[in-house]
N, C-alpha and C positions, 0 to 999 in steps of 0.2 A: 266648760267641758262640753264636748259634743257627744251625742249618743241618741239612742232611740227615744229617750224621754226628755231630751234637752229643752223641750217646750213646756214642761210640766213643773209647777212649784208645789212642794209638799210641806205641810205644817206637821211636824212630828212632835206630838205631845206624849209619846210613850216613854217608858223607863223600864229597865231590867229585861234583858234577854230578847224575847221574840220581837217586840216592837222596834227597838233600835236596830236589830239585825235586818228587819224588813226595810227600814229606812235606809240602811247601808246599801242594800241591793238596789233600791231605787236611785240612790246617788251614784252607784257604780254604773247604772244604765243612763246617766246623764241628767237626771232630775235635779232641780235645785231643792235641797232638803234643808229646812229651817227647824232645828230642834230647840224646843223651849223647855228650860229647866227651872226648878225652884231655886231662888237666890239663896246663897249661904250654904246650900246643901248640894244642889245639883242632882244628877242621876246617882242612885245608890251604887251603881257599878264603878263609879270613880274610885272607890276604896277597895274593890275586889282584887286583891293581890296577895302576895307577889305573883307575878313580876310587876314591877312599877317602872315607869319611864325614869331614866336617870338624867340628872342635870349635867352641866359641863364638868363638874368635879367628880362625877361618877357616883353621886349620892342619889338614893331613891327620892322621887317626888311623890306627890299624893295622887298622881294620875296612873291608874292601872292600865296594863297592856290591853286587857279585855275592853275597857271603856274606849280607849283610843282606836282600837281596831273596829269595834262595832259602830263607832260614830265617825269614821273617816269620811271626808268629803262633805260633811254637813257644816252649816253655819249655826253656831251655838248662841242661844239667847237665854237670859235669866228673866223669869216672870216675876213681876212685883205686884202685890195686891195692896191697895191703900185702904186700911181699915176706916170705916165710917163713910165710904163712898163706893161707887160702883166702878171706879176707875182702875184699870189694869194697864200696865205698860210693860214693854219689853226693852231691854237694853243689850247691846252687843258685849260679848265677853271675849271675842277673838277677832280675827281678821276683819279689816275694814271692807265693807261690801256694798256701800252705796245706800244703805237704809238709814233713815233717821231714827234715833232712839225714840221709842214710844209709838212708832208707826210701822204697820206692815203694809 
C-alpha cells in the first residue's frame, strides 16, 4: 500500500478500543502494522458482537465487526511464551507476508 507512512513499520501490542484504532489509522496512512495477539484468545474485541462476520452459509463466525474494522490493513500474529525459558516467538495467523515464523 502506498501512503504518507509507507516507509514505516509499526509493532502493535495494543488491545481493546483506542490502541487498535490508532494502529488502524497508521495502516490507513500506509504504515505496515503488525498486530501481536495472545494465542488462543487474541484481542478481547474479537468477541464484541453482534454483529459478527458471517460465513458462506450466512452463519455468524466468532469475528466481530468491530474487531475486523479496527484491525483492517494489519498483519496479525499470535504471541507465544515458552514457560521455563526467555524465548518468545510469533507466528502468522493470516495472509502470507514474507516473514518467517518466530522472526521479526
